[in-house]
Each structure stands twice: as C-alpha cells, then as structure tokens.
Backbone as CSV, one residue per row, in Angstrom:
resi,resn,N_x,N_y,N_z,CA_x,CA_y,CA_z,C_x,C_y,C_z
1,MET,-54.524,-9.913,11.992,-53.512,-9.568,11.143,-52.356,-9.138,11.849
2,ARG,-51.214,-9.533,11.425,-49.902,-9.028,12.169,-49.194,-7.795,11.325
3,TYR,-48.936,-7.143,12.105,-48.211,-5.693,11.589,-46.630,-6.100,11.455
4,SER,-46.157,-5.589,10.305,-44.739,-5.863,9.839,-44.360,-4.520,9.320
5,ALA,-43.397,-3.982,10.356,-42.762,-2.699,9.880,-41.716,-2.890,8.745
6,ARG,-41.780,-2.268,7.769,-40.722,-2.331,6.771,-39.733,-1.424,7.018
7,MET,-38.365,-1.968,6.976,-37.243,-1.318,7.085,-37.055,-0.278,5.809
8,PRO,-36.664,1.021,6.155,-36.594,1.922,5.353,-35.308,1.662,4.340
9,ARG,-35.340,1.705,2.995,-34.304,1.667,2.214,-33.078,2.604,2.532
10,THR,-32.084,1.769,2.964,-30.850,2.672,3.608,-29.748,2.643,2.722
11,ALA,-29.153,3.734,2.498,-27.929,4.039,1.624,-26.912,4.489,2.677
12,LEU,-25.660,4.195,2.388,-24.582,4.500,3.334,-23.711,5.456,2.445
13,ILE,-23.306,6.659,3.211,-22.317,7.431,2.443,-21.180,7.697,3.347
14,LEU,-19.982,7.137,2.815,-18.751,7.120,3.639,-18.238,8.790,3.202
15,PHE,-18.148,9.633,4.090,-17.902,11.047,3.679,-16.583,11.572,4.407
16,ALA,-15.747,11.846,3.231,-14.360,12.205,3.446,-14.000,13.585,3.367
17,HIS,-12.984,14.082,3.903,-12.654,15.610,3.720,-12.333,16.237,2.169
18,GLY,-11.505,15.276,1.629,-11.023,15.614,0.128,-9.805,16.272,0.239
19,ALA,-9.092,16.337,-0.881,-7.833,16.992,-1.014,-7.477,17.526,-2.394
20,ARG,-6.672,18.436,-2.570,-6.210,18.786,-3.946,-5.661,17.565,-4.829
21,ASP,-4.769,16.763,-4.012,-4.027,15.661,-4.697,-5.126,14.400,-4.773
22,PRO,-5.502,14.021,-6.039,-6.652,12.992,-6.291,-6.101,11.723,-5.568
23,GLU,-4.854,11.383,-5.519,-4.246,10.204,-4.848,-4.745,10.026,-3.456
24,TRP,-4.845,11.252,-2.769,-5.327,11.126,-1.364,-6.744,10.427,-1.130
25,ALA,-7.339,10.289,-1.972,-8.670,9.682,-1.870,-8.527,8.162,-2.143
26,GLU,-7.281,7.432,-2.499,-7.235,6.182,-2.782,-7.557,5.206,-1.417
27,PRO,-7.099,5.556,-0.259,-7.560,4.749,0.737,-9.024,4.780,1.054
28,MET,-9.757,5.802,0.805,-11.097,5.926,0.967,-11.829,5.108,-0.002
29,ARG,-11.423,5.243,-1.177,-12.016,4.225,-2.419,-11.697,2.774,-1.813
30,ARG,-10.646,2.548,-1.207,-10.382,1.071,-0.744,-11.307,0.820,0.344
31,VAL,-11.494,1.596,1.201,-12.601,1.410,2.313,-13.938,1.116,1.502
32,CYS,-14.359,1.884,0.662,-15.690,1.806,0.041,-15.755,0.610,-0.745
33,ALA,-14.596,0.149,-1.296,-14.715,-1.210,-2.050,-14.800,-2.195,-1.044
34,ALA,-14.207,-2.257,0.054,-14.196,-3.152,1.158,-15.637,-3.376,1.808
35,VAL,-16.240,-2.273,1.997,-17.636,-2.239,2.561,-18.508,-2.822,1.365
36,ARG,-18.330,-2.701,0.137,-19.199,-3.101,-0.846,-19.036,-4.512,-0.939
37,GLU,-17.803,-4.935,-0.865,-17.449,-6.461,-1.023,-17.985,-7.286,0.262
38,GLN,-18.102,-6.665,1.559,-18.640,-7.425,2.752,-19.953,-7.425,2.768
39,ALA,-20.586,-6.256,2.073,-22.137,-6.171,2.224,-22.662,-5.805,0.785
40,PRO,-22.673,-6.820,-0.237,-23.075,-6.407,-1.558,-24.479,-6.003,-1.650
41,GLU,-25.358,-6.173,-0.494,-26.609,-5.865,-0.652,-26.911,-4.348,-0.158
42,LEU,-25.896,-3.773,0.372,-26.092,-2.348,0.841,-25.541,-1.387,-0.231
43,ARG,-26.367,-0.442,-0.358,-25.756,0.695,-1.282,-24.923,1.565,-0.467
44,VAL,-23.581,1.695,-1.031,-22.462,2.323,-0.406,-22.089,3.423,-1.519
45,GLU,-21.898,4.674,-1.057,-21.313,5.791,-1.968,-20.149,6.350,-1.086
46,LEU,-19.237,6.928,-1.975,-18.321,7.959,-1.179,-18.533,9.239,-1.875
47,ALA,-18.535,10.230,-0.829,-18.522,11.601,-1.079,-17.455,12.453,-0.449
48,PHE,-17.198,13.696,-0.754,-16.345,14.272,-0.246,-16.683,15.953,0.176
49,LEU,-16.144,16.402,1.263,-16.428,17.696,1.626,-15.938,18.758,0.580
50,GLU,-14.917,18.656,-0.024,-14.247,19.507,-0.913,-13.146,19.016,-1.783
51,PHE,-12.968,19.587,-2.852,-11.924,19.373,-3.841,-12.148,18.114,-4.757
52,ILE,-12.798,17.107,-4.318,-13.103,15.834,-5.051,-14.505,15.741,-5.222
53,LYS,-14.920,15.214,-6.376,-16.370,14.828,-6.689,-16.713,13.328,-6.488
54,PRO,-17.722,12.975,-5.898,-19.050,13.940,-5.873,-18.774,14.521,-4.354
55,ASP,-19.387,15.796,-4.157,-19.625,16.150,-3.037,-20.850,15.672,-2.177
56,LEU,-21.134,15.950,-0.985,-22.205,15.484,-0.341,-23.564,15.807,-1.069
57,ARG,-23.784,16.937,-1.277,-24.946,17.445,-1.982,-25.365,16.466,-3.142
58,ALA,-24.445,16.268,-4.038,-24.541,15.665,-5.398,-24.869,14.109,-5.131
59,CYS,-23.978,13.532,-4.014,-24.153,12.225,-3.702,-25.807,11.831,-3.270
60,VAL,-26.103,12.782,-2.272,-27.358,12.786,-1.781,-28.515,12.955,-2.956
61,GLU,-28.443,13.819,-3.655,-29.510,13.936,-4.827,-29.583,12.794,-5.504
62,SER,-28.474,12.300,-5.965,-28.443,10.948,-6.839,-29.213,9.865,-5.959
63,LEU,-28.823,9.749,-4.710,-29.493,8.611,-4.020,-31.103,8.880,-3.916
64,ILE,-31.409,10.191,-3.666,-32.832,10.459,-3.433,-33.494,10.277,-4.919
65,ALA,-33.126,10.574,-5.885,-33.510,10.356,-7.303,-33.861,8.645,-7.458
66,GLU,-33.103,7.951,-6.695,-33.407,6.526,-6.802,-34.128,5.999,-5.588
67,CYS,-34.744,6.923,-4.956,-35.788,6.753,-3.909,-35.164,5.876,-2.632
68,TRP,-34.047,6.256,-2.193,-33.495,5.768,-0.990,-34.052,6.715,0.086
69,GLU,-34.697,6.073,1.224,-35.516,6.506,2.082,-34.749,7.210,3.483
70,ARG,-33.517,6.457,3.621,-32.591,6.626,4.757,-31.381,6.826,4.380
71,ILE,-30.565,7.912,4.634,-29.145,8.008,4.259,-28.305,8.087,5.584
72,LEU,-27.289,7.294,5.786,-26.644,7.387,6.875,-25.245,7.894,6.446
73,VAL,-24.806,9.006,6.958,-23.495,9.763,6.313,-22.398,9.109,7.571
74,VAL,-21.495,8.637,7.174,-20.350,8.259,8.091,-18.959,8.952,7.808
75,PRO,-18.670,9.985,8.710,-17.670,10.817,8.259,-16.136,10.021,8.547
76,MET,-15.599,10.035,7.514,-14.213,9.273,7.564,-13.066,10.229,7.919
77,PHE,-13.315,10.667,9.195,-12.396,11.736,9.905,-11.978,11.130,11.007
78,ILE,-10.736,11.498,11.491,-10.079,10.875,12.674,-10.704,11.281,13.868
79,ALA,-11.219,12.796,13.715,-11.930,13.255,15.030,-12.892,14.186,14.566
80,ARG,-13.881,14.554,15.533,-14.816,15.600,15.300,-14.314,17.068,15.498
81,GLY,-13.903,17.577,14.392,-13.383,19.045,14.523,-14.449,19.859,13.989
82,GLY,-14.019,21.099,13.465,-14.842,22.046,13.048,-15.854,21.830,11.946
83,HIS,-15.323,21.058,11.008,-16.463,20.568,9.990,-17.375,19.775,10.524
84,LEU,-17.094,18.871,11.313,-18.276,17.892,11.775,-19.179,18.712,12.778
85,LYS,-18.376,19.602,13.421,-19.302,20.512,14.512,-20.259,21.406,14.129
86,ARG,-19.700,22.070,12.923,-20.557,23.071,12.259,-20.945,22.948,10.884
87,ASP,-19.858,22.870,10.014,-20.346,22.670,8.519,-21.379,21.728,8.162
88,VAL,-20.826,20.399,8.444,-21.620,19.159,8.044,-23.151,19.210,8.544
89,PRO,-23.308,19.650,9.911,-24.735,19.634,10.446,-25.338,20.705,9.714
90,LEU,-25.066,21.911,9.244,-25.571,22.926,8.588,-26.081,22.265,7.232
91,LEU,-24.986,21.632,6.415,-25.313,20.963,5.268,-26.460,19.993,5.283
92,LEU,-26.334,19.154,6.441,-27.431,18.165,6.509,-28.815,18.688,6.888
93,GLU,-28.870,19.714,7.601,-30.035,20.526,7.855,-30.679,21.122,6.495
94,GLU,-29.782,21.710,5.685,-30.343,22.159,4.539,-30.886,20.947,3.501
95,LEU,-30.131,19.788,3.524,-30.785,18.699,2.933,-32.079,18.207,3.489
96,ARG,-32.279,18.307,4.835,-33.440,17.844,5.558,-34.565,18.671,5.048
97,GLN,-34.359,19.931,4.852,-35.271,20.976,4.505,-35.660,20.800,3.040
98,ARG,-34.823,20.431,2.287,-34.998,20.332,1.100,-35.713,18.925,0.609
99,HIS,-35.634,17.943,1.436,-35.891,16.397,1.207,-36.782,16.049,2.659
100,PRO,-37.835,16.772,3.058,-38.222,16.108,4.470,-38.677,14.784,4.482
101,GLN,-39.051,14.138,3.282,-39.467,12.499,3.315,-38.150,11.636,3.575
102,THR,-36.989,12.325,3.498,-35.752,11.554,3.849,-35.256,11.424,5.075
103,CYS,-34.915,10.228,5.742,-34.328,10.243,6.975,-32.597,10.520,6.774
104,PHE,-32.142,11.447,7.421,-30.690,11.707,7.291,-29.829,11.547,8.742
105,GLU,-29.024,10.630,8.716,-28.394,10.462,10.165,-26.792,10.670,9.898
106,LEU,-26.283,11.334,10.770,-24.751,11.378,10.766,-24.295,10.708,11.954
107,ALA,-23.301,10.100,11.410,-22.664,9.042,12.386,-21.427,9.690,13.129
108,PRO,-21.130,9.357,14.195,-19.772,10.031,14.760,-18.630,9.750,13.857
109,ALA,-17.469,10.515,14.055,-16.374,10.545,13.391,-15.721,9.015,13.397
110,ILE,-15.414,8.541,12.230,-15.084,7.057,12.331,-13.728,6.758,13.153
111,GLY,-12.795,7.623,13.253,-11.689,7.773,14.070,-11.872,7.671,15.551
112,GLU,-13.261,8.068,15.903,-13.294,8.113,17.380,-14.033,6.723,17.982
113,ALA,-14.318,5.818,16.973,-14.707,4.540,17.369,-13.836,3.807,18.083
114,GLU,-14.107,3.086,19.017,-13.056,2.379,19.866,-12.281,1.077,18.975
115,PRO,-12.985,0.452,18.255,-12.305,-0.477,17.408,-11.226,0.103,16.356
116,ILE,-11.453,1.497,15.841,-10.496,2.183,15.038,-9.419,2.586,15.833
117,VAL,-9.765,3.108,17.148,-8.695,3.702,17.976,-7.485,2.617,18.386
118,GLN,-8.158,1.395,18.567,-7.280,0.083,18.947,-6.497,-0.215,17.809
119,ALA,-7.266,-0.294,16.526,-6.532,-0.783,15.366,-5.320,0.259,15.168
120,MET,-5.456,1.465,15.215,-4.545,2.500,15.088,-3.440,2.345,16.047
121,ALA,-3.685,1.930,17.307,-2.761,1.692,18.402,-1.784,0.401,17.880
122,ARG,-2.689,-0.769,17.592,-1.924,-1.853,17.258,-0.817,-1.620,16.009
123,HIS,-1.385,-0.861,15.262,-0.454,-0.521,13.919,0.614,0.228,14.333
124,ALA,0.510,1.377,15.179,1.703,2.091,15.698,2.845,1.150,16.622
125,LEU,2.141,0.258,17.318,2.969,-0.539,18.139,3.630,-1.683,17.064
126,ALA,2.975,-2.003,16.269,3.786,-3.054,15.198,4.950,-2.057,14.507
127,LEU,4.676,-0.939,14.158,5.659,-0.297,13.513,6.934,-0.161,14.373
128,ALA,6.576,0.231,15.676,7.734,0.467,16.619,8.564,-0.793,17.072
129,SER,7.969,-2.105,16.882,8.662,-3.106,17.067,9.290,-3.705,16.051
130,ARG,9.295,-3.107,15.016,10.299,-3.597,13.745,11.571,-3.459,13.884
C-alpha cells in the first residue's frame, strides 16, 4: 500500500493595513481579483488591520467555519514595521490558541520580496524617463 499525504486545504488572506478613506482599498481589491483570476482554484480573501472590514479575526473565523485547514496570511505592506513585528504575531498567536487544529502561516511583507522591489524600481525609472 502506498502512502499518499493529502495537502491541507489552504486559504490565502491578503492582509492590508486599512485606512479611513474606503477608496484606499481599491488597489488591494484589484490585487485580490488578479490572484483569483490567475488561480481560480485557490480560496483568496482580503482582510484589513483597521478601519475597513473584514478584519483578520473575522476573515479567519469565516474560513475556519468552512473547514480550511491552513491559512496563509500575506501582508500587503511595503516593509516589516511595528504592526508586522508585534501586533500581527500576537493576533496570530491568539488565533492559534483559539483554533489549534488550523495551521496559520505569516508570509514576509510583500514589499520586501525581490520581484516586488524590482517592479517598483522599474516603475520609478519609467516615470523618470518620461
């Protein structure tokens, strides 16, 4: 008999800071829509730290109610500042304690990924050469 490890059902949460101005979230919604379009089989949600709903807790609770086993949180932040160093790890630890059957993972800030750094550099250079 051959053993076949089943991959856990994974949901992706794009996690943004949030702002009082609801239009601020439009680029985040566009990213979420692009991910869904490129990977229709992947469950992708958008959550916010503050000001805009849903917040991370509500988003996680909704996914857990649907029996998602692994939740990957991708911070849509330029860099790892105070929220990602302190607040978000504490929030994820609270969620881990509340839902020990679920695997929570926190990715690095998206703005620190080399392809993103290079894309920002290309964009800045393109603006300068106009």
